[in-house]
Backbone as a printed PyTorch tensor [residue, N CA C, xyz], in Angstrom:
tensor([[[ -9.1120,  20.4120,   2.9300],
         [ -8.4300,  18.9430,   3.2570],
         [ -9.6740,  17.8730,   4.0980]],

        [[-10.2440,  18.7390,   5.2460],
         [-11.5750,  18.1780,   6.0200],
         [-12.2820,  17.3430,   5.3030]],

        [[-12.9910,  18.4160,   4.1700],
         [-13.9820,  18.1570,   3.3220],
         [-13.1760,  16.9070,   2.8210]],

        [[-12.3100,  16.6220,   2.0810],
         [-11.5520,  15.6960,   1.6000],
         [-11.8940,  14.2470,   2.1600]],

        [[-11.5150,  14.7010,   3.2240],
         [-11.2220,  13.7130,   4.3540],
         [-12.6550,  12.9730,   4.5700]],

        [[-13.6170,  13.6670,   4.3930],
         [-14.7580,  13.0710,   5.1080],
         [-15.2990,  12.3790,   3.6660]],

        [[-15.1080,  13.1160,   2.5960],
         [-16.0590,  11.8990,   1.1660],
         [-15.1630,  10.8180,   1.4700]],

        [[-14.1680,  10.5440,   1.4340],
         [-13.1260,   9.5460,   1.7380],
         [-13.7840,   8.6240,   1.9000]],

        [[-13.8580,   9.1270,   3.8510],
         [-14.2810,   8.1670,   4.8050],
         [-15.6320,   7.6650,   4.1570]],

        [[-16.6960,   8.6380,   3.3570],
         [-18.5390,   7.5610,   3.0860],
         [-17.7040,   6.9510,   1.9880]],

        [[-16.9490,   7.4430,   1.3580],
         [-16.7100,   6.1500,  -0.2280],
         [-16.0010,   5.1500,   0.5150]],

        [[-15.3980,   4.7560,   1.5200],
         [-14.2520,   3.4610,   1.7950],
         [-16.0500,   2.6640,   2.7480]],

        [[-17.0570,   3.7380,   3.3610],
         [-17.8140,   2.8470,   4.0690],
         [-18.6240,   2.2530,   3.3760]],

        [[-19.4180,   3.1700,   2.3810],
         [-19.6230,   2.6860,   0.9040],
         [-19.7810,   1.8520,   0.1940]],

        [[-18.1800,   1.6980,   0.1260],
         [-17.4010,   0.1100,  -0.6480],
         [-17.4200,  -0.8710,   0.4830]],

        [[-17.2950,  -0.7910,   1.9560],
         [-17.4010,  -1.9950,   2.4170],
         [-19.1930,  -2.3030,   2.8000]],

        [[-19.5200,  -1.6020,   2.3950],
         [-20.9260,  -2.3390,   2.9810],
         [-21.4860,  -2.8930,   2.2330]],

        [[-21.2170,  -2.1360,   0.4780],
         [-22.1030,  -3.2910,  -0.5440],
         [-20.7000,  -4.4570,  -1.3020]],

        [[-19.6880,  -4.1020,  -0.7600],
         [-18.9350,  -5.5960,  -1.2170],
         [-19.1060,  -6.8160,  -0.6010]],

        [[-18.9550,  -7.8760,  -1.4580],
         [-18.9870,  -9.4530,  -1.5790],
         [-17.4540,  -9.7230,  -0.4140]],

        [[-16.0910,  -9.0100,  -0.6980],
         [-14.7300,  -9.3000,  -0.6340],
         [-13.8730,  -8.5320,  -0.6530]],

        [[-13.2690,  -7.8700,   0.2660],
         [-12.1430,  -6.9370,   1.0550],
         [-10.5650,  -7.5020,   0.7990]],

        [[-10.1020,  -7.4580,  -0.3000],
         [ -8.8760,  -7.5260,  -0.2240],
         [ -7.9130,  -6.4880,   0.2060]],

        [[ -6.9610,  -7.2830,   1.4770],
         [ -6.0080,  -6.3540,   2.6010],
         [ -4.1640,  -7.2350,   2.2020]],

        [[ -3.6460,  -6.1270,   1.5160],
         [ -2.3740,  -6.7830,   0.8250],
         [ -1.7330,  -6.1960,   1.9610]],

        [[ -0.6880,  -7.2960,   2.8660],
         [ -0.0340,  -6.8770,   4.2320],
         [  1.7840,  -6.7440,   3.3000]],

        [[  2.0400,  -5.7360,   3.8370],
         [  3.1620,  -4.9280,   2.7520],
         [  4.4620,  -4.4140,   3.8480]],

        [[  4.4920,  -4.3820,   4.4910],
         [  5.6430,  -3.8880,   5.6460],
         [  5.4450,  -3.9400,   7.2460]],

        [[  6.4880,  -4.0390,   7.7440],
         [  6.2000,  -3.5400,   9.1350],
         [  6.6220,  -2.6590,   9.5010]],

        [[  7.3400,  -1.9270,   8.8070],
         [  8.3540,  -0.6720,   9.7900],
         [  7.4410,   0.5180,   9.1320]],

        [[  7.4250,   1.5400,  10.0940],
         [  6.5860,   2.5250,   9.6910],
         [  7.4880,   3.7230,  10.9260]],

        [[  7.1330,   4.5970,  10.4180],
         [  7.2260,   6.0180,  11.1990],
         [  6.2490,   6.8380,  11.5290]],

        [[  6.1390,   7.1720,  12.6490],
         [  5.0700,   7.8590,  13.1850],
         [  5.2660,   8.9250,  14.4150]],

        [[  4.8070,   9.6640,  14.1920],
         [  4.6720,  11.4380,  15.2160],
         [  4.4840,  11.0480,  16.1630]],

        [[  5.1970,  11.6090,  17.1800],
         [  5.7830,  11.0310,  18.2920],
         [  4.2110,  11.6890,  19.3020]],

        [[  3.6220,  12.9070,  19.1590],
         [  3.0490,  13.0220,  19.7230],
         [  1.7150,  12.9630,  19.5540]],

        [[  1.2680,  13.2430,  18.4140],
         [ -0.2670,  12.6330,  18.2050],
         [ -0.3300,  11.2330,  17.4380]],

        [[  1.0200,  10.2250,  17.4180],
         [  0.7150,   8.8960,  17.4060],
         [  0.4430,   8.5340,  15.7190]],

        [[  0.1310,   9.6620,  15.6550],
         [ -0.4090,   9.5020,  13.6620],
         [  0.8330,   8.5330,  12.7270]],

        [[  0.3270,   7.5000,  12.1170],
         [  1.4920,   6.4250,  10.9120],
         [  1.2470,   6.9870,   9.6970]],

        [[  2.9130,   7.4080,   9.1860],
         [  3.0020,   8.3240,   8.3640],
         [  2.6030,   7.0730,   7.1910]],

        [[  2.5930,   7.3430,   5.9300],
         [  2.3410,   6.4270,   4.7780],
         [  3.9880,   5.9570,   4.3100]],

        [[  4.7870,   6.7730,   4.4090],
         [  6.2450,   6.7560,   4.1890],
         [  7.3940,   7.9800,   5.3800]],

        [[  8.3860,   7.3630,   5.1810],
         [  9.0050,   8.3510,   5.9770],
         [  9.1510,  10.2330,   5.9700]],

        [[  8.7780,  10.7220,   6.6520],
         [  8.9850,  12.0850,   6.3160],
         [ 10.6020,  12.6180,   5.5070]],

        [[ 10.2620,  12.9460,   4.6080],
         [ 11.3640,  13.8260,   4.1210],
         [ 11.6740,  12.8080,   3.0800]],

        [[ 11.5830,  11.9400,   2.6000],
         [ 11.9200,  10.8930,   1.4140],
         [ 10.9760,  11.7850,   0.4670]],

        [[  9.6510,  11.7260,   0.4380],
         [  9.1370,  12.1270,  -1.1820],
         [  8.7240,  13.8550,  -0.4410]],

        [[  8.1190,  14.4640,   0.4030],
         [  8.1200,  15.8120,   0.6850],
         [  8.3430,  15.9800,   2.1380]],

        [[  8.4480,  17.1010,   2.6370],
         [  8.2220,  17.5150,   4.0750],
         [ 10.1240,  17.3920,   4.9600]],

        [[  9.9570,  17.8730,   5.6760],
         [ 11.8630,  17.4940,   6.5830],
         [ 11.4380,  16.3300,   7.6120]],

        [[ 12.8260,  16.1100,   7.7450],
         [ 12.7100,  14.9000,   8.8630],
         [ 12.9240,  15.6000,   9.9700]],

        [[ 12.6130,  14.9870,  10.8130],
         [ 12.4430,  15.8280,  12.0050],
         [ 12.8290,  15.0170,  13.7170]],

        [[ 13.8410,  14.9480,  13.5890],
         [ 14.3360,  13.1910,  15.5660],
         [ 13.2900,  13.4610,  16.3330]],

        [[ 13.2680,  15.0320,  16.3020],
         [ 12.3380,  15.4440,  17.9430],
         [ 11.0390,  14.9230,  17.6430]],

        [[ 10.5290,  15.1400,  16.1320],
         [  8.5080,  14.6900,  15.7600],
         [  8.5560,  13.5660,  15.3240]],

        [[  9.0560,  12.4740,  15.4120],
         [  8.9640,  11.3470,  14.0600],
         [ 10.1430,  10.3280,  15.0610]],

        [[  9.6920,   9.3010,  14.5980],
         [ 10.3160,   8.1670,  15.4820],
         [  9.8230,   6.9010,  14.4220]],

        [[ 10.6230,   6.4100,  14.5740],
         [ 10.5550,   4.7600,  13.5850],
         [ 10.2250,   3.9510,  14.3810]],

        [[  8.9150,   2.7980,  14.1400],
         [  8.8160,   1.3700,  14.8940],
         [  8.4190,   0.4180,  13.9730]],

        [[  9.2480,  -0.7060,  14.1100],
         [  9.0970,  -2.0220,  13.3890],
         [  7.7270,  -2.6950,  14.5450]],

        [[  6.6120,  -2.9530,  13.9810],
         [  6.2910,  -3.5860,  14.4110],
         [  5.8530,  -5.2950,  14.7480]],

        [[  5.0480,  -5.6090,  15.7600],
         [  5.5730,  -7.0190,  16.1660],
         [  4.1310,  -7.2050,  15.4200]],

        [[  4.8190,  -9.0130,  15.8740],
         [  3.5990,  -9.8300,  15.1660],
         [  2.3040,  -9.9520,  16.1030]],

        [[  2.8380,  -9.2310,  17.2710],
         [  1.2770,  -9.3000,  18.9130],
         [  0.7490,  -7.7230,  17.9640]],

        [[  1.7020,  -6.8850,  17.6290],
         [  1.0630,  -5.8990,  17.5000],
         [  0.1280,  -5.4760,  16.1060]],

        [[  0.4180,  -6.4580,  14.9960],
         [ -0.5650,  -6.2840,  14.1370],
         [ -1.1110,  -6.9300,  13.7060]],

        [[ -0.9950,  -8.3330,  14.1860],
         [ -2.4820,  -9.2200,  14.8850],
         [ -3.3040,  -8.4680,  15.4870]],

        [[ -3.1340,  -7.7920,  16.5810],
         [ -4.0950,  -6.9360,  17.6650],
         [ -5.0000,  -5.7570,  15.9080]],

        [[ -4.1920,  -4.9660,  15.3890],
         [ -4.4780,  -4.4860,  14.3110],
         [ -5.4080,  -4.8510,  13.5070]],

        [[ -4.6260,  -5.9830,  12.6540],
         [ -6.1220,  -6.6550,  11.8220],
         [ -6.7540,  -7.0950,  12.5600]],

        [[ -7.1630,  -7.6250,  13.5750],
         [ -8.4530,  -7.9890,  14.0210],
         [ -9.1850,  -7.2170,  14.4680]],

        [[ -8.9550,  -5.9110,  14.9950],
         [ -9.5760,  -4.9610,  15.3000],
         [-10.6080,  -5.0910,  14.1740]],

        [[ -9.5580,  -4.6800,  12.9730],
         [ -9.7930,  -4.1950,  11.9580],
         [-11.0750,  -5.1110,  10.8350]],

        [[-10.9140,  -6.2080,  11.0290],
         [-11.6830,  -6.7840,  10.6860],
         [-12.5540,  -7.3370,  11.4890]],

        [[-13.2490,  -7.2360,  12.9910],
         [-14.0550,  -6.9220,  13.5830],
         [-14.7000,  -5.7570,  13.1440]],

        [[-14.4060,  -4.6300,  12.9590],
         [-15.1600,  -3.2620,  12.2410],
         [-15.5860,  -3.7850,  11.1310]],

        [[-15.1320,  -4.3140,   9.7500],
         [-15.5420,  -4.6330,   8.9070],
         [-16.7390,  -5.2950,   8.7350]],

        [[-16.9480,  -6.4540,  10.0300],
         [-17.9340,  -7.3390,  10.0820],
         [-18.9060,  -6.2960,  10.9460]],

        [[-18.7960,  -5.3760,  11.4410],
         [-19.8940,  -4.5760,  11.7700],
         [-20.7960,  -3.7350,  11.2460]],

        [[-20.1060,  -3.6180,   9.9940],
         [-20.5400,  -2.8270,   9.3400],
         [-21.1850,  -3.8210,   8.0510]],

        [[-21.0870,  -5.1900,   7.5570],
         [-21.0600,  -5.7740,   6.7210],
         [-20.8590,  -6.9610,   7.1860]],

        [[-21.8330,  -7.6470,   7.7980],
         [-21.6050,  -9.5230,   8.6990],
         [-20.9210, -10.1520,   7.3280]],

        [[-22.0500, -10.2590,   6.5260],
         [-21.5310, -10.7500,   5.4300],
         [-20.2100, -10.9230,   4.2280]],

        [[-19.4950, -10.3900,   5.1230],
         [-18.5200,  -9.7320,   3.8250],
         [-16.8390, -10.3860,   4.1920]],

        [[-16.8470, -11.0170,   3.2690],
         [-15.2420, -12.2050,   3.5210],
         [-14.4240, -11.6520,   3.1150]],

        [[-12.9470, -11.4980,   3.7540],
         [-12.0040, -10.9520,   3.9110],
         [-10.8620, -12.0260,   3.1560]],

        [[-10.2350, -11.0820,   2.3470],
         [ -8.5640, -11.8650,   1.4220],
         [ -7.7240, -11.1730,   2.0030]],

        [[ -6.7250, -11.7860,   2.5950],
         [ -5.7050, -11.4230,   2.9520],
         [ -4.6940, -12.0930,   1.7240]],

        [[ -3.7170, -11.2430,   1.2960],
         [ -2.0280, -11.2990,   0.7800],
         [ -1.0190, -10.6560,   1.3000]],

        [[  0.0340, -11.2830,   1.2020],
         [  1.3970, -10.9040,   1.1790],
         [  1.4830, -10.0380,   0.3910]],

        [[  2.1430,  -8.9470,   0.2030],
         [  3.2390,  -7.8740,  -1.2140],
         [  4.7080,  -8.9030,  -1.1610]],

        [[  4.4870,  -9.3010,  -2.5310],
         [  6.0680, -10.0950,  -3.0230],
         [  7.5520,  -8.9290,  -3.2680]],

        [[  7.0460,  -8.0540,  -3.1790],
         [  7.6170,  -6.7130,  -3.2820],
         [  8.8620,  -6.4400,  -2.1970]],

        [[ 10.2640,  -6.6590,  -2.1510],
         [ 11.2970,  -7.1680,  -1.1860],
         [ 11.6690,  -5.2150,  -0.3170]],

        [[ 11.8680,  -5.5270,   0.7800],
         [ 12.3530,  -4.3490,   1.4170],
         [ 13.8490,  -4.2560,   0.4800]],

        [[ 14.4680,  -2.8840,   0.2840],
         [ 15.6150,  -2.4350,  -0.0440],
         [ 16.4260,  -1.7370,   0.6810]],

        [[ 15.7250,  -0.8700,   1.7250],
         [ 16.4990,  -0.5030,   2.5300],
         [ 15.5640,  -0.0410,   3.6650]],

        [[ 15.9810,  -0.2340,   4.6100],
         [ 15.5840,  -0.9400,   6.5170],
         [ 15.8620,   0.4850,   7.1810]],

        [[ 15.0780,   0.6580,   8.0590],
         [ 15.7140,   1.9220,   9.0540],
         [ 15.9350,   0.9970,  10.7900]],

        [[ 15.6390,  -0.1780,  10.4770],
         [ 15.9800,  -0.8660,  11.9520],
         [ 17.5640,  -1.6360,  12.4640]],

        [[ 18.2330,  -0.8960,  11.4430],
         [ 19.6330,  -1.5780,  11.4020],
         [ 20.4230,  -2.6950,  11.4700]],

        [[ 19.1080,  -3.6790,  10.4750],
         [ 19.8560,  -4.2400,   9.9740],
         [ 19.7470,  -4.7520,   8.5860]],

        [[ 20.5730,  -5.7920,   7.7940],
         [ 20.8190,  -5.2850,   6.4830],
         [ 19.3350,  -5.7050,   6.0530]],

        [[ 19.3890,  -5.5440,   4.5080],
         [ 17.8690,  -4.8930,   4.3430],
         [ 17.6510,  -6.4220,   4.0460]],

        [[ 18.7740,  -8.0950,   3.6360],
         [ 17.9230,  -9.0000,   3.2760],
         [ 17.5320,  -9.9510,   4.6780]],

        [[ 18.0300,  -9.3800,   6.2660],
         [ 17.3820,  -9.6990,   7.3030],
         [ 16.4780,  -9.0910,   7.7400]],

        [[ 15.8550,  -7.6340,   7.4150],
         [ 14.7550,  -6.6260,   7.5920],
         [ 13.4850,  -7.6040,   7.0840]],

        [[ 13.8650,  -7.6610,   5.5870],
         [ 12.9430,  -8.5900,   4.5780],
         [ 12.4370,  -9.6430,   5.0670]],

        [[ 13.2860, -10.7000,   5.5680],
         [ 13.0250, -12.0430,   6.3870],
         [ 12.0230, -11.5870,   6.8340]],

        [[ 12.1270, -10.4100,   8.1520],
         [ 11.3200, -10.3030,   9.3750],
         [ 10.2090,  -9.9660,   8.6240]],

        [[  9.8390,  -9.0260,   8.2410],
         [  9.2250,  -8.2940,   7.6890],
         [  7.8440,  -9.4760,   7.1330]],

        [[  8.3890,  -9.9310,   5.9020],
         [  7.7280, -11.1500,   5.7000],
         [  7.0410, -11.8220,   5.7550]],

        [[  7.7220, -12.7180,   6.9550],
         [  7.6630, -13.9480,   8.0110],
         [  6.4080, -13.5600,   9.0100]],

        [[  6.5610, -12.1420,   9.5680],
         [  6.4540, -11.9050,  10.1030],
         [  4.5830, -11.4360,   9.6080]],

        [[  4.7530, -10.7460,   8.4130],
         [  3.1610, -10.7810,   8.0820],
         [  2.2200, -11.8600,   7.6820]],

        [[  3.0010, -12.6280,   7.0840],
         [  2.4730, -14.0640,   6.4510],
         [  1.9920, -14.7910,   7.9040]],

        [[  2.8530, -14.9740,   9.0230],
         [  2.6580, -15.8480,  10.0090],
         [  1.1440, -15.0690,  10.9410]],

        [[  1.1740, -13.9150,  11.2640],
         [ -0.0750, -12.9760,  10.7160],
         [ -1.4840, -13.2910,  10.3300]],

        [[ -1.0440, -13.7480,   9.0840],
         [ -2.0280, -13.6980,   7.8650],
         [ -2.5660, -15.1310,   8.1680]],

        [[ -1.6640, -16.0710,   9.0760],
         [ -2.0780, -17.3050,   8.6580],
         [ -2.4930, -17.8240,   9.8210]],

        [[ -2.6050, -16.9820,  11.1040],
         [ -3.0260, -17.0830,  12.3620],
         [ -4.7810, -16.6530,  11.9920]],

        [[ -4.7000, -15.1650,  11.5060],
         [ -6.1450, -14.9750,  11.3000],
         [ -6.9390, -16.1630,  10.8160]],

        [[ -6.5990, -16.3570,   9.4450],
         [ -7.3790, -17.5450,   8.6830],
         [ -7.5710, -18.3140,   9.7590]],

        [[ -6.7710, -19.0650,  10.4490],
         [ -7.2930, -19.9520,  11.8040],
         [ -8.6180, -19.4830,  12.6750]],

        [[ -8.2570, -18.0970,  12.8220],
         [ -9.6500, -17.8730,  14.0840],
         [-10.9010, -17.2700,  13.5940]],

        [[-10.6270, -17.4330,  11.5670],
         [-12.2480, -16.5790,  11.6100],
         [-12.7750, -16.8980,  10.5520]],

        [[-13.7380, -17.8360,  10.4200],
         [-14.0400, -18.3400,   9.1680],
         [-14.0150, -17.5920,   8.3070]],

        [[-14.2830, -16.3990,   8.1170],
         [-14.6760, -15.2090,   6.8320],
         [-13.3100, -14.8970,   6.4390]],

        [[-12.3250, -15.1140,   7.0770],
         [-11.1440, -14.5290,   6.3290],
         [-10.3970, -15.8880,   5.8980]],

        [[ -9.9500, -15.4100,   4.3870],
         [ -9.2020, -16.4740,   3.9160],
         [ -7.4630, -15.7600,   3.4080]],

        [[ -6.5630, -16.4250,   2.7930],
         [ -5.5310, -16.2470,   2.5450],
         [ -5.0080, -16.7830,   1.2420]],

        [[ -4.7060, -15.8470,  -0.1010],
         [ -4.5950, -16.0680,  -1.3590],
         [ -3.0060, -16.3340,  -1.1500]],

        [[ -2.2700, -16.9780,  -1.6520],
         [ -0.6310, -16.6810,  -1.9670],
         [  0.2560, -16.7140,  -2.7020]],

        [[ -0.3510, -15.5380,  -2.7410],
         [  0.0140, -14.3890,  -4.0960],
         [  1.9020, -14.0090,  -3.7940]],

        [[  2.0050, -14.2160,  -2.8880],
         [  3.8150, -13.9970,  -2.2660],
         [  4.2840, -15.2260,  -2.5170]],

        [[  3.6650, -16.2920,  -1.9610],
         [  4.5390, -17.8480,  -2.6080],
         [  4.8830, -17.8230,  -4.1280]],

        [[  3.4940, -17.4650,  -4.8880],
         [  3.6440, -17.9610,  -6.6100],
         [  4.4140, -17.0930,  -6.9640]],

        [[  5.0790, -15.6480,  -6.4370],
         [  6.1080, -14.9620,  -6.8470],
         [  7.5660, -15.1630,  -6.6170]],

        [[  7.2530, -15.8590,  -5.5220],
         [  8.7700, -15.8220,  -4.7010],
         [  9.1940, -17.1960,  -4.4080]],

        [[  8.5630, -18.6470,  -4.7240],
         [  8.6480, -19.4690,  -4.3840],
         [  9.7490, -19.7400,  -5.0960]],

        [[ 10.6560, -21.0830,  -4.2740],
         [ 11.7150, -21.6470,  -5.2360],
         [ 11.2390, -21.8010,  -6.5000]],

        [[ 10.9660, -22.8620,  -6.4770],
         [ 10.5010, -23.3930,  -8.3150],
         [ 10.2070, -22.5590,  -9.1570]],

        [[ 10.1720, -21.0740,  -9.0570],
         [ 10.3960, -19.8150,  -9.8850],
         [ 11.2020, -19.3670, -10.2900]],

        [[ 12.1690, -19.7050,  -9.2050],
         [ 13.9610, -19.2110,  -9.4860],
         [ 13.5480, -17.3850,  -9.8660]],

        [[ 12.5610, -16.7410,  -9.3690],
         [ 12.8360, -15.5140,  -8.9740],
         [ 12.3540, -14.3900, -10.4600]],

        [[ 11.8010, -15.6380, -11.1050],
         [ 11.8950, -15.2890, -12.9040],
         [ 10.2200, -14.4430, -13.1700]],

        [[  9.7320, -14.2240, -12.3300],
         [  8.6990, -13.4230, -12.1870],
         [  8.9840, -11.5570, -11.5120]],

        [[ 10.2710, -11.6100, -11.5870],
         [ 10.8260,  -9.9530, -10.9060],
         [ 11.2080,  -9.6940, -12.1650]],

        [[ 11.2210,  -8.2540, -12.2120],
         [ 11.8550,  -7.4060, -13.2820],
         [ 13.4400,  -7.7860, -13.3440]],

        [[ 13.9640,  -7.3160, -14.3990],
         [ 15.9300,  -7.0960, -13.3600],
         [ 16.2690,  -6.5890, -12.6170]],

        [[ 15.5720,  -5.6660, -11.5060],
         [ 16.1070,  -5.3000, -10.2880],
         [ 15.2140,  -6.1060,  -9.3130]],

        [[ 15.4210,  -7.2060,  -9.8210],
         [ 14.7230,  -8.2530,  -8.6990],
         [ 13.9300,  -7.3460,  -7.5940]],

        [[ 13.2760,  -6.6380,  -8.0830],
         [ 12.2640,  -5.8110,  -6.6630],
         [ 10.3300,  -5.9860,  -7.4900]],

        [[ 10.5550,  -5.6860,  -8.3980],
         [  9.5350,  -5.1570,  -9.1840],
         [  8.4450,  -6.1190,  -9.8440]],

        [[  7.7140,  -6.7960,  -9.5760],
         [  6.9850,  -8.0530, -10.2540],
         [  6.7460,  -7.7410, -11.6450]],

        [[  6.8670,  -8.6340, -12.7510],
         [  6.5700,  -8.2580, -13.8110],
         [  5.3940,  -8.6420, -14.1430]],

        [[  5.4860,  -8.1630, -15.6550],
         [  3.4780,  -8.3640, -16.1180],
         [  3.2940,  -9.8920, -15.9330]],

        [[  3.8740, -10.2180, -16.6630],
         [  4.1930, -11.6680, -16.8070],
         [  3.9240, -12.5950, -15.3890]],

        [[  4.0720, -11.9780, -14.3440],
         [  4.2830, -12.2440, -12.8490],
         [  2.9450, -12.0540, -12.0570]],

        [[  2.3100, -10.9180, -12.3480],
         [  0.8720, -10.4930, -12.6140],
         [  0.3490, -11.4090, -12.9110]],

        [[  0.2370, -11.3040, -14.3570],
         [ -1.0820, -12.2510, -15.1830],
         [ -1.0190, -13.8160, -14.3580]],

        [[  0.0220, -14.3710, -13.9830],
         [  0.2810, -16.0330, -13.2920],
         [ -0.4790, -15.9300, -12.1310]],

        [[ -0.3910, -14.3890, -11.1120],
         [ -1.0870, -14.5770,  -9.7910],
         [ -2.1490, -14.4000, -10.0710]],

        [[ -2.7240, -13.3060, -11.3750],
         [ -4.4330, -13.3290, -11.8120],
         [ -5.0180, -14.3800, -11.3380]],

        [[ -4.5910, -15.6100, -12.5210],
         [ -4.7300, -16.7390, -13.6410],
         [ -5.0570, -17.3160, -12.4020]],

        [[ -3.7320, -17.7540, -11.3780],
         [ -4.5090, -18.8760, -10.0470],
         [ -5.5790, -18.2900,  -9.3390]],

        [[ -5.6460, -16.5780,  -8.8610],
         [ -7.1140, -15.9940,  -8.3490],
         [ -7.4990, -16.8800,  -8.5680]],

        [[ -8.1890, -16.1110, -10.3690],
         [ -9.6950, -16.3950, -10.9400],
         [-10.1300, -17.9150, -10.5470]],

        [[ -9.4230, -18.6320, -11.1630],
         [ -9.0580, -20.5220, -10.9680],
         [ -9.7510, -20.5530,  -9.5390]],

        [[ -9.0130, -19.9080,  -8.4620],
         [ -9.5480, -20.0850,  -7.4290],
         [-10.6820, -20.0480,  -6.6350]],

        [[-10.6810, -18.8400,  -7.1230],
         [-12.2330, -18.1300,  -7.3150],
         [-13.2830, -18.8520,  -7.5870]],

        [[-13.3440, -19.4170,  -8.8260],
         [-14.4290, -20.4450,  -9.7440],
         [-14.0130, -22.0150,  -8.9450]],

        [[-13.0900, -22.2230,  -8.3420],
         [-12.9640, -23.3720,  -7.8120],
         [-12.6300, -24.8500,  -8.6530]],

        [[-11.6080, -24.3240,  -9.8810],
         [-11.2320, -24.6490, -10.6600],
         [-10.1120, -24.6950, -10.2660]],

        [[ -8.7360, -26.0300, -10.8270],
         [ -7.3340, -25.6560, -11.4490],
         [ -6.9230, -25.2020, -12.8490]],

        [[ -6.2540, -24.5440, -12.8370],
         [ -5.3310, -24.0510, -13.6340],
         [ -3.7200, -24.9060, -14.1860]],

        [[ -3.5150, -25.6720, -14.9810],
         [ -3.0100, -26.3070, -15.2570],
         [ -2.2100, -26.3520, -16.1920]],

        [[ -2.4240, -24.7270, -16.9460],
         [ -1.1640, -24.5600, -17.5720],
         [  0.4290, -24.0710, -17.2800]],

        [[  1.0240, -23.9470, -17.8160],
         [  2.7720, -24.0430, -17.8340],
         [  2.6750, -22.0950, -16.9250]],

        [[  3.3370, -22.1820, -15.7710],
         [  4.1080, -21.5000, -15.5440],
         [  5.0630, -20.4300, -17.0090]],

        [[  4.4920, -19.1840, -16.7540],
         [  5.0480, -18.4670, -17.6580],
         [  6.5960, -18.2960, -17.4770]],

        [[  7.7740, -18.0000, -18.1810],
         [  9.1730, -18.1430, -18.1900],
         [  9.3270, -19.2250, -16.8910]],

        [[  9.0050, -19.9420, -16.7530],
         [  9.9870, -20.4510, -15.7290],
         [ 11.2030, -21.2380, -16.1060]],

        [[ 12.0090, -21.1310, -15.7650],
         [ 13.6230, -22.1150, -16.4330],
         [ 13.1010, -23.2420, -16.1990]],

        [[ 13.6390, -24.2400, -17.4010],
         [ 13.8310, -25.6390, -17.2150],
         [ 14.2730, -25.8550, -16.3410]],

        [[ 14.0910, -27.5230, -16.3170],
         [ 14.5130, -28.3570, -14.5490],
         [ 15.5620, -28.7860, -14.7600]],

        [[ 16.8980, -28.4730, -14.2940],
         [ 18.0310, -28.9370, -14.1720],
         [ 17.9320, -30.2880, -14.8160]],

        [[ 18.9410, -31.3330, -15.5640],
         [ 18.6000, -32.5210, -15.9610],
         [ 18.4770, -34.1090, -14.9880]],

        [[ 17.7240, -34.4700, -14.6270],
         [ 17.8320, -35.4540, -13.8680],
         [ 17.0320, -35.2810, -13.0350]],

        [[ 16.2270, -34.0320, -13.3540],
         [ 15.3180, -33.7140, -11.9260],
         [ 13.9420, -34.3880, -11.6590]],

        [[ 13.1560, -34.9330, -10.9380],
         [ 11.8850, -35.2550, -11.0320],
         [ 10.5570, -34.5560, -10.6600]],

        [[ 11.1710, -33.3310, -11.3520],
         [ 10.0960, -32.0280, -10.7800],
         [  9.2710, -31.5630, -12.1150]],

        [[  7.8790, -31.8510, -12.3040],
         [  7.1980, -31.3190, -13.0430],
         [  6.2400, -30.2450, -12.5820]],

        [[  6.2050, -29.0700, -13.7630],
         [  5.0490, -28.3720, -13.9640],
         [  3.9430, -28.4270, -13.4210]],

        [[  3.3540, -29.6670, -13.4190],
         [  1.8210, -29.9450, -12.9830],
         [  2.1460, -30.0840, -11.8790]],

        [[  3.0550, -30.6520, -10.8480],
         [  3.7080, -31.0690,  -9.3510],
         [  3.2980, -29.5730,  -8.8990]],

        [[  4.5230, -29.0740,  -9.6810],
         [  4.2000, -27.4990,  -8.5090],
         [  3.1090, -26.7500,  -8.6990]],

        [[  2.2320, -26.6850, -10.1180],
         [  1.2280, -26.1090, -10.3410],
         [ -0.1170, -26.5370,  -8.9020]],

        [[  0.1450, -27.8980,  -9.0930],
         [ -0.4130, -28.8000,  -7.7900],
         [ -0.5310, -28.2200,  -6.5800]],

        [[  0.6350, -28.2020,  -6.4920],
         [  0.9330, -27.4290,  -4.7510],
         [  0.1180, -26.0440,  -4.8290]],

        [[  0.1770, -24.9240,  -5.4100],
         [ -0.7090, -23.8670,  -5.1780],
         [ -1.8510, -23.9290,  -5.6120]],

        [[ -2.7570, -24.8670,  -6.3980],
         [ -4.1040, -25.2880,  -6.6680],
         [ -5.3670, -24.9270,  -5.4780]],

        [[ -5.9440, -24.0780,  -5.6200],
         [ -6.9980, -24.7940,  -4.5420],
         [ -7.1200, -26.2600,  -4.3460]],

        [[ -7.3180, -26.4380,  -2.5590],
         [ -7.7300, -27.6900,  -2.3400],
         [ -9.0050, -27.9280,  -2.4330]]])
């Protein structure tokens, strides 16, 4: 295990050293932590494997300040390794379906996504080498009426992924993709919006 850990860290360092852009996707604010070592688990112990022990495992819902501090430290570390590295922040559009916060899942999801989006925006304002790409907004935005989600309204469809990637590539190329969004329902009769206006809103400025 320790040998695998060493190889993994070495591979990450090599990737960061040689990369021109590092993408960080922010997904959740909720986490489970080992009470003694303060190790943060990737998932709640007992959900995929292992056993949950309330004496050993504790829930923590990270705040704006905590997330901002950790990401700022991460950005500083990445730039120590590679001063020319650009960092692209995104927020995952996949919503929570369960929460340990005690709130309703809809309320917990709103907290998670709005907090992460706010942190991303603050870091972009603070660092010239940090950018934000609105994959979250492209999938969850009201103009698209949840049409880029699968039937379970949680997983993003292939059309949604293609839509986001197409806009990412045009943003990187500095051009505007004016193609119609895939599978977006038509507007109500009498509406004065058009697809080009919506795409202009999300296109690179």
